[in-house]
N, C-alpha and C positions, 0 to 999 in steps of 0.2 A: 504494500500500500504506500503510495507516494506521500511524502510529508508536505503539508500545506504551510504556507507562510502564516505568521501570526495574524496578519491583516485578513487573510482569507478565512482563517479559523474564526476570527471575531465576526466577520460578516455572516458566516454560516451559523454561528451561535445566535446572533440577532435575528437572522432570517428564519431559523428553525423555530424560535420562540414566537415570532410574529405569525408565521404560517400556522403553527399549532393553535394559537389563540383565535386567529381569523377563521380557521377551518371549522371550529365548533359552531360559530355563528352562521357561517355560510352553508353548513349542512343542516343545522337544526331549524333555522328560521323558515327556509323554503318548504321543508317537510311539514312543519307545523301549519304554515299558511295554507298549503294545499289540502291538508287533512281537515282543517276548519272549514275551508271553502267547500269541500266535498260533503262534510257532515251537515253544513248549512244549506246545501243545494244551490249555492252561489256565493260570490264574494261579499264580504261585509266590511264596512269601514267603521262600524259602531264598536268601540272598545268593550262596552258592556256585553253586547251580543257575542263578540269574539271570545271573551273570557268565560262567558256562560257556557259556550260550546266546549272550549278547551278544558274547562275544569270538571267535565263529567268524568265519572269513575273510570270508564273504559278508556277514555282519551288519556287520562293521567297515567294509567298503566302503560299505554302505548308510548307516552312521553318518556317514561323511564327507559324504555327500550331504545328509542331513537336518540335520546340524549347520550346514553351510554355508548351506543354504536358510534356516534359522532366523537365522543371522547377517545375511544379506541383509535379511530381514524386520525384524530389530532395528535395523539401520542406517536403513532406510526410516522406521520408526516414530519413531525418535529424531529424525530430521530433520523429520518431520511435526509432532511435538509441539513441538519447539524453535522452529520457525517461521523461523529465521534461522541463518546460518552452519552449514549442515547437516553439512559434512565435519568442522568443528571439534568439534561436539557428538558426532558419531559416533566421532571419534578418542578422545574421553574414554571413551566406552563400550568401545572396543577396548582401551584401556590397562587399564581396570578388569577387563575379561574376561581379559586376559593375566595380570594379577596373580592372579586367581582360579585360572587354570590353573597358574601357577607355584607357588602355595600348595599346590594338589592334588599337583603333582609332587614337592614337598618333604615331603609327608606320606605316610609309607609305606603306611598303611591305604588312602589314596585312590589313590596311584600304582599300587598293585598290582591295582586294579580293571580295568586294561587294559594292553595292551602299550605299551612305551615309544615305539615308532614312532607309535602312535595319538596319544599326547599331543603329540608334535612336529608331527604333521600338523594337529591342531587348533590348535596355537599359530600355525601359518602360515595356515591357511584361514580361521579365525574373524575376525581383524582385516581380512583382505582382503574377506570377505563383508560385514562391517559397513560398511566404507567404500564398497563397491560399492552397498549399499542406500541409503546417503545420496546417492550420485550419481544413483541412479534417481529419487530424490525431487527432484532439482534441485541437486545439489552444486556448490559453487564453492570 
């Protein structure tokens, strides 16, 4: 394996973390929007209606699945872009994602978009998924 310069390694580290963070949103949000649209029988721009659909029991169970799958993909992509120390890079993404969830839980407008148990489930499942994805890529 060729040795990269420190500048290239730094760019890959930053890129890996950014790709990991962005990929979660870029995977989860379109899936959720499409599922809400399908369940509603059409697109809605009303936040109350959107969350009323999204917070149904069957939907929340599905949300755990697609959020965890997105976390695994994010960990894999982070490790792939970083090119070295896959678990360490994924751990950075996991910590930053946990910080984002914690901020959302501390902000009433965001916290009220879903039940409390869902936030805690995502707090547990997301970092596990991110680390698992980095392991799939060849974690050490």
